[in-house]
C-alpha angles and dihedrals in degrees: 000000000000119000116248108235130197110237113254113257114251114246097232096179089059091055103039131052116231117260115271121261089249091057093047092050090053092066112095135183091215140034121272129188093274091057092046092053091054093044089054088060098037115118102163140035140156118237120211120199138166130223143161091285094049137261129343135190123191136173125249124192143169144133116315109290095022087137103074122213107221094178139329091290103033138070131177134191134176125248109233127185118290127146093319093241086117089191093153093055093046091047093051090055087056100037121016096203115111139168126204125199115191123202122197113203111241095008126107098221138082129208116215126195126182121188150117122287142197133189115241134192094180107149095219093053093046090053090052091052098046121125112218107308094343121101120192122236092227142003132212116229116199126199107207118235099163135008129181144151117245125208120253101232091119089056091056094043088054093039082224099171097040113106091211090061095057115113117248112251091217091059094059132060114261124237090256093052091050095048092052091044093049091050091051092049092051093046091057134221118341095023119133128212095223092111092057126086114261119273090243093055092047091050091049092049091050093049090050094048098043093049104034112022093066102137102027 
């Protein structure tokens, strides 16, 4: 019987040069005017959290400036309807550590914020974060530990903002096709999809919800 061996840990410092002094000096433990200017234009970021079941990453979006700067160390953003799994909120109540990665359409730069978060239902804060007549049920308040700008090489490698690099919708299964397919897989062999709504209706419902039911 062969012995099970733990893979040898890669010596990263032997493979990668340390970051330059300029890069290290661009990492702050609080927000400065440059960060504020970008946050005022920010309309999308991904939120990373950790919980008992492991890690999670989920998208967050809104009009420019939807992430509010409360002070040089504190951010807040509303929780708006998604798929109601609310994994990020549950994770934060278990582990306060969070990471935020902001993308700016058309720009070749990321903004990264690492910190500690809490879920708030304070009425005054929820009023500040409302969108039109809609008031969120909760908000996430983040205490900044580390903030930095990240280069956009990944954007260029992915050709992310180039229209020609976008996948063709016709080459991928639609939401309706996947929902029907998932149901069939869970039902097991011999099941039919006759009891499910048509793919066309499911696709139409998704398009309506994802474009119009934004604030629930």
